C-alpha positions in Angstrom: -0.2 -0.3 0.1 2.8 2.2 1.2 4.9 1.4 -2.2 1.8 2.8 -4.9 1.1 6.1 -2.5 5.1 7.2 -2.3 5.3 6.3 -6.4 1.8 9.0 -6.9 3.7 11.4 -4.4 7.1 11.2 -6.8 4.8 11.9 -9.9 3.2 14.6 -8.7 6.3 16.3 -7.7 8.0 15.7 -10.8 4.8 17.0 -13.0 4.9 20.0 -10.7 8.5 20.5 -11.4 8.1 19.9 -15.1 5.2 22.6 -14.9 7.5 25.0 -13.3 10.2 24.2 -15.5 8.4 24.8 -18.6 6.5 28.0 -17.4 10.2 29.5 -16.5 11.6 28.5 -19.9 8.6 30.0 -21.9 8.5 33.4 -19.4 12.1 33.8 -18.8 12.6 35.8 -22.1 9.9 38.3 -21.0 11.3 38.7 -17.4 14.6 39.7 -18.8 13.7 42.1 -21.0 11.3 43.9 -18.9 14.5 43.6 -15.7 17.1 45.2 -18.9 14.2 47.3 -19.6 13.9 49.1 -16.1 17.5 48.8 -15.6 18.6 50.9 -19.0 15.8 53.6 -17.7 17.2 53.7 -14.2 20.9 54.2 -15.6 19.9 56.9 -18.7 17.7 59.0 -15.8 20.6 58.8 -12.9 23.2 59.9 -15.7 21.2 62.4 -16.8 20.2 63.8 -13.5 23.7 63.8 -12.6 24.9 65.4 -16.1 22.5 68.0 -15.7 22.8 68.5 -12.1 26.5 69.0 -12.3 25.9 71.6 -15.5 24.2 73.6 -13.2 26.3 73.7 -10.2 29.1 74.9 -12.8 27.0 77.9 -14.3 26.1 78.8 -10.4 30.0 78.5 -9.8 30.7 80.6 -13.2 28.6 83.3 -12.1 29.9 83.6 -8.6 33.3 83.7 -9.8 32.8 86.4 -12.3 31.0 88.4 -9.4 34.1 88.0 -7.1 36.5 89.1 -10.4 34.3 92.1 -10.6 33.8 93.1 -6.7 36.4 95.7 -5.5 36.6 97.3 -9.7 34.6 100.4 -10.7 32.3 98.5 -12.3 31.5 96.2 -9.4 30.1 99.4 -7.3 27.3 99.8 -9.8 26.4 96.1 -9.9 25.1 94.0 -6.9 27.3 93.2 -4.4 28.9 89.3 -4.5 27.3 88.1 -1.6 23.9 89.4 -3.1 25.1 87.5 -6.3 26.0 84.5 -4.5 22.6 83.8 -2.8 20.3 84.7 -5.6 22.6 82.4 -7.6 22.3 79.1 -5.4 18.4 80.2 -4.7 17.6 79.6 -8.6 20.4 76.7 -8.5 18.3 75.0 -6.0 15.3 75.3 -7.4 16.2 74.1 -11.1 18.2 71.2 -9.5 15.3 70.7 -7.9 12.7 70.5 -11.1 14.7 68.7 -13.0 15.6 66.0 -10.1 11.8 65.8 -10.2 11.1 65.4 -13.5 13.6 63.2 -14.6 13.3 60.9 -11.8 9.4 61.1 -11.7 9.2 60.2 -15.4 11.4 57.0 -15.4 9.5 55.8 -12.3 5.8 56.2 -14.8 8.2 54.1 -17.3 9.1 51.6 -15.1 5.8 51.1 -13.9 4.6 50.7 -17.6 7.1 48.2 -18.3 6.0 46.4 -15.5 1.7 46.2 -17.0 0.7 48.4 -14.5 -2.1 50.4 -15.2 -1.2 54.1 -14.5 -4.6 55.7 -14.4 -5.9 55.1 -11.1 -2.6 56.1 -9.5 -2.2 59.3 -11.6 -5.6 59.7 -10.2 -5.1 59.0 -6.6 -1.8 61.4 -7.1 -4.3 64.0 -8.2 -6.2 64.0 -5.5 -3.8 63.6 -3.1 -2.0 66.7 -4.8 -5.0 68.7 -4.3 -5.5 68.2 -0.8 -1.8 68.8 0.3 -2.3 71.9 -1.9 -4.9 73.4 0.3 -3.5 72.1 3.6 -0.3 73.8 3.1 -1.4 76.8 0.6 0.6 79.1 2.5 3.6 77.2 2.2 3.0 77.0 -1.4 2.4 80.6 -1.6 5.9 81.7 0.5 7.5 79.3 -2.1 6.3 80.6 -5.1 6.8 84.4 -3.9 10.6 83.4 -3.0 11.0 82.2 -6.5 9.6 85.0 -8.3 11.1 87.6 -5.8 15.0 85.8 -6.5 14.3 85.5 -10.3 12.8 89.2 -10.8 15.2 90.6 -8.1 13.2 92.6 -6.4 16.1 92.7 -3.5 18.7 91.1 -2.3 21.6 91.1 0.3 22.3 94.3 1.9 19.1 96.6 0.6 17.6 98.4 2.7 14.2 98.0 2.2 10.5 98.4 3.4 8.4 95.7 3.6 5.7 96.7 4.7 5.3 94.2 8.1 8.9 95.2 8.6 11.6 97.0 7.5 15.6 97.3 7.6 18.5 95.3 5.8 18.4 92.1 4.2 20.8 89.8 5.3 19.4 87.1 3.9 16.9 85.7 1.1 15.1 82.3 1.4 12.3 80.6 -0.5 10.1 80.7 1.8 11.1 83.3 4.6 13.4 86.8 4.4 15.9 88.0 7.3 16.1 91.8 7.6 18.1 93.6 10.5 16.2 96.1 12.0 17.5 100.0 12.6 18.1 99.0 16.8 19.6 95.7 15.4 16.6 93.0 15.8 16.4 90.4 13.4 12.8 90.3 11.5 11.7 87.1 9.9 9.3 87.7 6.8 7.5 84.9 5.5 7.5 85.9 1.1 4.1 85.2 1.1 2.7 88.0 3.4 4.7 90.6 1.3 2.5 92.8 -0.3 4.7 95.7 -1.3 8.3 96.4 -1.6 10.0 99.6 -1.4 14.0 98.8 -1.9 16.0 102.3 -1.2 19.1 100.4 -2.4 18.5 100.4 -6.3 18.8 103.3 -8.8 19.6 106.1 -6.8 19.0 108.3 -3.3 18.3 111.9 -2.6 20.0 113.6 -0.2 18.2 116.9 1.0 19.5 119.6 3.9 17.3 122.8 5.0 19.4 125.8 5.6 17.6 127.6 8.1 18.8 131.9 8.6 17.3 134.8 8.7 14.9 136.5 6.4 17.2 139.7 6.4 20.0 137.5 5.0 21.3 138.4 1.3 20.1 135.3 -1.3 23.1 135.8 -4.0 25.5 135.6 -1.1 24.0 132.5 0.2 23.9 131.1 -3.2 27.3 132.3 -3.9 28.5 130.2 -0.4 26.4 127.0 -1.1 28.0 127.1 -4.5 31.9 127.1 -3.4 30.8 124.2 -0.6 29.2 121.6 -3.5 32.1 122.4 -5.9 34.8 121.4 -2.7 32.4 118.3 -1.8 32.3 117.1 -5.7 36.4 117.3 -5.4 36.8 115.5 -2.3 37.1 111.8 -2.2 35.0 109.9 -1.1 32.0 112.0 -1.8 32.8 112.6 -5.4 32.0 109.2 -6.1 29.1 109.1 -3.7 27.6 112.3 -5.8 26.0 111.4 -9.1 25.1 114.7 -9.8 25.8 118.1 -8.5 24.6 119.6 -5.3 21.7 121.9 -6.4 20.1 125.0 -4.6 16.5 124.3 -5.4 15.3 128.1 -3.5 13.3 129.0 -1.2 11.0 126.2 0.6 9.3 128.8 3.2 9.7 132.2 4.3 8.5 132.8 8.2 8.5 135.6 10.6 11.7 135.6 11.9 13.8 132.7 9.5 13.4 131.0 5.3 14.4 128.3 5.0 16.7 127.1 1.8 16.5 123.5 0.0 19.6 122.2 -0.9 19.5 118.7 -2.7 21.8 116.3 -4.8 21.6 112.8 -6.3 23.7 110.0 -4.5 24.4 106.4 -4.5 21.6 104.4 -3.3 22.1 104.2 0.3 24.8 106.8 1.0 21.9 109.4 1.1 22.1 109.8 4.8 26.2 110.3 4.9 25.9 112.9 2.2 23.3 114.5 4.0 25.8 115.0 7.3 29.0 115.6 5.7 27.1 118.9 3.1 25.4 119.9 6.3 28.8 119.8 8.6 30.6 121.8 5.5 27.4 124.3 5.0 27.8 125.2 8.6 31.3 125.7 8.7 31.4 127.7 5.3 28.4 130.5 7.0 30.0 130.6 10.1 33.0 132.5 8.3 30.9 133.7 5.7 28.8 135.7 9.1 26.0 134.0 8.0 24.3 132.8 11.2 22.5 129.9 10.8 19.1 130.0 13.1 16.9 127.0 13.8 14.0 125.6 16.4 10.2 126.4 15.8 9.1 129.8 15.0 8.4 131.7 18.3 4.9 133.9 18.3 3.7 136.4 20.6 1.1 135.2 22.7 2.3 137.1 26.1 -0.8 139.6 26.8 0.3 143.2 27.7 1.0 144.1 31.5 -2.4 144.6 33.3 -2.0 148.0 35.5 -2.8 147.2 38.8 -4.5 150.0 40.0 -7.1 149.1 37.6 -7.9 146.1 40.1 -8.6 148.3 42.8 -12.2 148.9 43.7 -13.9 152.6 43.0 -14.5 154.1 46.6 -17.6 153.4 48.1 -19.6 155.7 50.5 -20.2 152.6 52.8 -16.5 153.1 53.4 -17.0 155.8 55.8 -19.5 154.7 59.2 -20.5 158.3 59.4 -21.8 158.7 55.6 -25.8 158.8 55.7 -25.2 155.6 53.5 -24.2 153.6 56.0 -26.1 154.9 58.9 -29.6 153.9 56.5 -27.7 150.0 56.9 -27.4 150.0 60.6 -30.3 147.9 62.1 -32.9 149.8 63.8 -32.6 149.9 67.8 -36.1 148.5 69.6 -38.6 150.9 71.0 -38.2 151.9 74.5 -41.5 151.3 76.9 -41.7 153.4 79.5 -43.2 152.4 82.6 
């Protein structure tokens, strides 16, 4: 009884092995083809990703070396500083590298799934729904990121610029894809989300204006004042380093206002961006010394308005003489109480 059962078991095992071997023999070419195709897709994707990332890195390094070479020259003063160019190029390079990696690897993954004959329609639909849900949940993060990308690409501001971002103002010390760091006037550091910045006032682009008000007495000679101010302007335009910071002549705009005891003359000059305050201080210093040497007195402070009342006569506070002051006068006697009548017995 045991021998027939053993023979049947061996026959079943042999049949199963033969079937498995036949199935493997029939499908091994398909497996090999699919495997080689997946490996080829993966290799091409990795090589392409490496080449693109290295190309972007070399391009950014070349831009940084060019910025470093230009810095310190006459042309470098007109361009943005090296740190600003470096951060801008690094941010743009990081975004481009991330986008390239996402596109290449994502396309390779879809191609490998398609090679395995997996239906991609449900997968893509699920990914779309998940993307919409994540987009609604992280909309502030997406807004900050996109705003940062456009701010950097459009070069709205950079490291070293003095800006007014609405919610905060100060000097830019770092520009990120999500957050911008500002150094305030008192030394504080502001972390401003890029999505919260609705308007930007850049005080370091283009040119700035240095304006100084000269307040003197209204009796001073205007022609003499114009001559003294013109001499100061010529000396300032020739002195170092103010000749580089001044981008235009110092102009006398004229009388800004005429008051009772003073008049104000407005002096203005176009300067390098961010250098207006220093030019104003130096110009004010030189004007004060020149006016003192010329005997022209500079006045200041608010106009004193005469609000004092005329002195009051002390005699006016005294009352007029009254008849009641004399106890023997008829008026005083009339005010005395009437004595009670005397009753005789």
